[in-house]
N, C-alpha and C positions, 0 to 999 in steps of 0.2 A: 523558343517552344519548338519541340518536335511534331512533325506533323505525321500520323502513321495511318496508312490508307491500307485496307483488307478487301480481299474480294468476298462476297457472301458464302461461298463454301469454306473459307478459312474461319470465319466469324462463326458459321454452324459448326464448326470442329472445335472451336475453342469453347463454345457452349456446351457442345455435348461433353468435352473434358470438365467442365466445371460441374455438370449436372451427375457426372458420373462419381465426382467424388463425394456426392452426399452431405457438402458442407464441410467435409474434412480439409481444412486448410493444410496441414501438417503434409498431406500426401501433395498438394501442389508445389509446397516449398520445397521439398527435398529434391526436387530436380533442379534448382537454383543451388550452384555450390557456394555463392559467395555470402548465402543466408544461414547464419548460426542461430540454432533453437535455443531459448534461455533455459537454465537448468533450472531444478526445483528451488523453490524458495527457502530460504534458511528458516527453522522453526523459531518463532518467538517464546522468549524466555517469560516464565511465569513471574507475576509481580508479586513480590513478598509481603507480608502482614503488614510489616511497617510502610513500604511504600504505598500500600492502600490507606493506610492511616495518615499518613501526611499529607497527602493527596486531601483528603476530607478536612483536614485541620488547616490547610493551605486556602481552599477553598472557601473556608467559613471566614478564616480573617479577611482575605481579599473583600468578601460581601461587607465585612465591618467597616475596613479599613482601606477603602478603593484607591486613595491618593498615597499611601504611605510606600516607600521603595520597597521591593520584592527582597532583596536581603534581608531587611530588617523583618519581613514577614517570614521569612524561611528561618530565621533563628526562633521567633516565636513559636511558628509550627513544628519546628523540631522537638522544642521543650515540652509543646502540649504533646505531642506524639508520645515522648518517652514516659511522660505521666499516664498518658492513657493506658499505654501497654504494660507498664508497670504493674497494674491490678490483676 
């Protein structure tokens, strides 16, 4: 581990720099060239009506049949979802 020693003047200068940033970390990070800022997060896609209903049906089936394999429950949920959305 590296040991860093500072004089009181250096410490005060560092603290003044932090205080002058007013909590804005990006202004401190711009001085470091090797640090990259993450870009904006991609927008999430809206869940379709079918996917919402499939989730409901699957949840109900899992509650009724907790020990059944998920693949079998998915088939039943798919059938139930088509039946509900057909109306």
